[in-house]
C-alpha positions in Angstrom: 3.5 3.4 -7.3 1.6 5.8 -5.0 -1.4 4.6 -3.2 -4.5 5.0 -5.4 -7.0 3.1 -3.2 -9.5 6.0 -3.5 -9.8 5.4 -7.1 -12.8 3.3 -8.3 -11.0 1.0 -10.7 -7.7 -0.9 -11.1 -6.4 -3.6 -13.4 -5.1 -7.2 -13.3 -5.8 -8.0 -17.1 -5.8 -6.2 -20.4 -8.4 -7.1 -22.9 -7.0 -6.9 -26.5 -10.2 -5.6 -28.4 -8.6 -3.3 -30.7 -6.7 -5.7 -32.9 -8.7 -5.5 -36.3 -8.1 -8.1 -38.9 -7.8 -7.0 -42.4 -11.2 -6.3 -44.0 -12.9 -5.8 -40.7 -16.0 -3.7 -40.8 -18.2 -1.9 -38.1 -17.6 0.2 -35.2 -14.4 -1.3 -34.0 -13.0 -1.0 -37.6 -14.1 2.7 -37.7 -12.6 3.4 -34.4 -9.3 1.9 -35.4 -9.3 3.9 -38.7 -9.9 7.0 -36.6 -7.0 6.3 -34.3 -4.7 5.5 -37.2 -5.7 8.9 -39.0 -5.1 10.7 -35.6 -1.8 9.0 -35.3 -0.6 9.9 -38.8 -1.7 13.5 -38.2 0.5 13.6 -35.0 3.4 12.1 -36.7 3.3 14.7 -39.4 2.9 17.6 -36.8 5.9 16.3 -34.9 8.1 16.4 -38.0 7.0 19.9 -38.9 6.7 21.4 -35.5 8.5 19.4 -32.9 8.8 22.1 -30.2 5.2 23.1 -30.3 4.3 19.3 -30.1 6.6 19.0 -27.0 4.8 22.0 -25.3 1.4 20.6 -26.1 2.1 17.2 -24.5 2.6 19.0 -21.1 -0.4 21.3 -21.5 -3.9 20.7 -19.9 -6.7 20.0 -22.3 -8.2 23.3 -21.8 -4.9 24.9 -22.8 -4.6 22.6 -25.7 -8.0 23.6 -27.0 -6.6 27.3 -27.1 -3.4 26.4 -28.7 -4.7 23.6 -31.0 -5.3 25.9 -34.1 -1.6 26.9 -34.1 -0.7 23.3 -34.8 -3.2 22.9 -37.6 -1.4 22.2 -40.9 -3.3 21.3 -44.0 -0.6 19.2 -45.2 -0.9 16.9 -42.1 -4.7 16.6 -42.2 -5.9 13.3 -43.8 -7.0 13.3 -47.4 -10.2 11.9 -48.9 -8.1 9.1 -50.4 -7.2 7.9 -47.0 -10.8 6.9 -46.4 -11.1 9.1 -43.4 -12.3 12.7 -44.1 -10.9 15.7 -42.7 -14.2 16.7 -41.0 -14.1 13.4 -39.2 -10.7 14.0 -37.5 -11.4 14.3 -33.8 -9.3 14.3 -30.6 -11.7 13.5 -27.7 -10.4 13.6 -24.2 -6.6 13.3 -24.0 -6.1 11.8 -27.5 -4.1 14.7 -28.9 -1.6 14.7 -26.0 -1.3 10.9 -26.5 -0.7 10.8 -30.1 1.8 13.6 -30.0 3.7 11.8 -27.2 3.7 8.6 -29.2 5.1 10.5 -32.3 7.8 12.3 -30.0 9.0 8.9 -28.7 9.4 7.7 -32.1 11.4 10.7 -33.0 13.6 11.0 -29.9 13.8 7.4 -28.6 13.5 5.3 -31.9 16.8 3.3 -31.2 17.0 3.4 -27.3 15.6 5.0 -24.3 16.4 6.0 -20.6 15.9 3.5 -17.8 13.1 5.1 -15.9 13.1 2.7 -13.0 15.0 5.1 -10.7 12.2 7.8 -11.0 9.5 8.5 -8.5 5.8 8.4 -9.8 4.8 11.5 -11.7 3.0 13.8 -9.2 -0.4 14.7 -10.7 -3.5 15.7 -8.6 -6.3 13.2 -7.9 -9.4 14.3 -9.7 -11.8 16.1 -7.3 -15.7 15.8 -7.3 -17.7 18.9 -7.6 -18.7 20.3 -4.2 -22.1 19.4 -2.9 -23.1 23.1 -2.5 -22.3 23.5 -6.2 -24.2 20.4 -7.2 -27.2 21.7 -5.2 -27.4 24.6 -7.8 -27.4 22.3 -10.8 -30.2 20.9 -12.7 -30.7 17.2 -13.2 -29.0 17.4 -16.7 -26.2 19.3 -15.4 -25.6 16.9 -12.5 -25.6 14.0 -14.9 -23.2 15.8 -17.1 -20.9 16.5 -14.2 -20.9 12.9 -13.0 -19.9 11.8 -16.4 -17.2 14.3 -16.5 -15.9 13.4 -13.1 -16.0 9.6 -14.2 -14.0 10.3 -17.2 -11.5 12.2 -15.2 -11.2 9.3 -12.7 -10.6 6.7 -15.5 -8.0 9.1 -17.2 -6.2 9.5 -13.9 -5.9 5.6 -13.2 -5.0 4.7 -16.7 -2.2 7.4 -16.7 -1.0 6.3 -13.3 -1.0 2.7 -14.5 1.1 3.9 -17.6 3.4 5.7 -15.3 4.0 2.6 -13.2 4.4 0.3 -16.0 6.8 2.7 -17.8 9.1 2.7 -14.6 9.0 -1.1 -14.3 9.6 -1.9 -18.1 10.7 1.3 -19.7 12.0 -0.6 -22.8 8.7 -2.5 -23.1 6.6 0.8 -23.1 9.3 2.5 -25.6 8.7 -0.5 -27.9 5.0 -0.1 -27.8 5.5 3.4 -29.1 7.3 1.8 -32.2 4.4 -0.5 -33.1 1.5 0.2 -35.4 -2.0 0.6 -34.1 -3.9 -2.7 -34.1 -0.8 -4.7 -35.4 0.3 -8.1 -34.4 3.5 -6.3 -33.1 1.4 -4.2 -30.7 -0.4 -7.2 -29.4 2.9 -9.0 -28.6 4.4 -6.1 -26.7 1.1 -5.9 -24.7 1.8 -9.5 -23.8 5.1 -8.8 -22.7 3.9 -6.0 -20.3 1.1 -8.0 -18.9 3.1 -8.9 -15.7 3.9 -5.4 -15.1 0.4 -4.2 -15.6 -0.8 -6.7 -13.1 2.0 -5.8 -10.7 0.9 -2.2 -10.6 -2.5 -2.8 -9.0 -3.6 -4.4 -5.8 -4.8 -8.0 -5.8 -8.4 -8.6 -6.4 -9.1 -5.3 -8.3 -10.0 -5.4 -12.0 -10.3 -3.1 -14.9 -11.4 -4.3 -18.6 -10.0 -2.1 -21.1 -8.9 -2.2 -24.8 -5.3 -1.9 -25.8 -5.9 1.7 -27.1 -7.3 2.5 -23.7 -3.8 1.5 -22.2 -1.6 2.7 -25.1 -2.3 6.4 -25.0 -1.9 7.2 -21.4 1.1 4.9 -21.0 3.0 6.6 -24.0 2.1 10.0 -22.5 3.3 8.9 -19.0 6.4 7.5 -20.6 7.3 10.6 -22.4 6.8 12.9 -19.3 9.1 10.6 -17.3 11.7 10.5 -20.1 11.6 14.3 -20.2 12.1 14.4 -16.5 14.9 11.9 -16.7 16.6 14.0 -19.4 16.2 17.2 -17.4 17.5 15.7 -14.0 20.5 14.2 -16.1 21.2 17.7 -17.5 21.1 19.2 -14.0 23.6 16.7 -12.8 26.0 17.1 -15.5 25.9 21.0 -14.9 26.5 20.5 -11.2 29.6 18.2 -12.0 31.1 20.8 -14.2 
């Protein structure tokens, strides 16, 4: 894995906080319901429009915000009977990318997947803080919002690179994670299997407490990016051999 010593956080343990027992209530249950509704929406979109879904997984969040209306399909939105209303369906941060990546893995790699161990880490730029001269022109409220934005970008970067590293160390384990239901016993079991790889992807002594959902989304998106690169490189090798 590339050196990420400049990052603020790292991980040696994953805290399983998203496993909700039947009948649970409160904030955690509501969050789990939201993730399940978002996942069901993404599964439906991938079945109806797989090519568009594949494109979105590789877009930036800003570009997705522009393209997202083209993905909307009334039949894919959750109904009132699901207990989660249409108006409540939200995709904060990278949630849409991650849910679509999960659905695409289930579609394309349901029975087997590639060995990603030979691939180099995905090359993505380290988030950059706003230049001091620009910060000086901001109000206190704007500087606070900018600091929150930068912190969120740093967290996303580290979780994505963690997922990239774990996907290359245990490709089959991450693929199996995509096949589990959110907040299920199977999901928790796969996370247990991945614990040694998670710990091995970070420097000794560094820690990051996070939920299973914090890890799952970025890891599955990273896996799909790697698997797509593996497929593209394999196709080039076959063409060169012909």
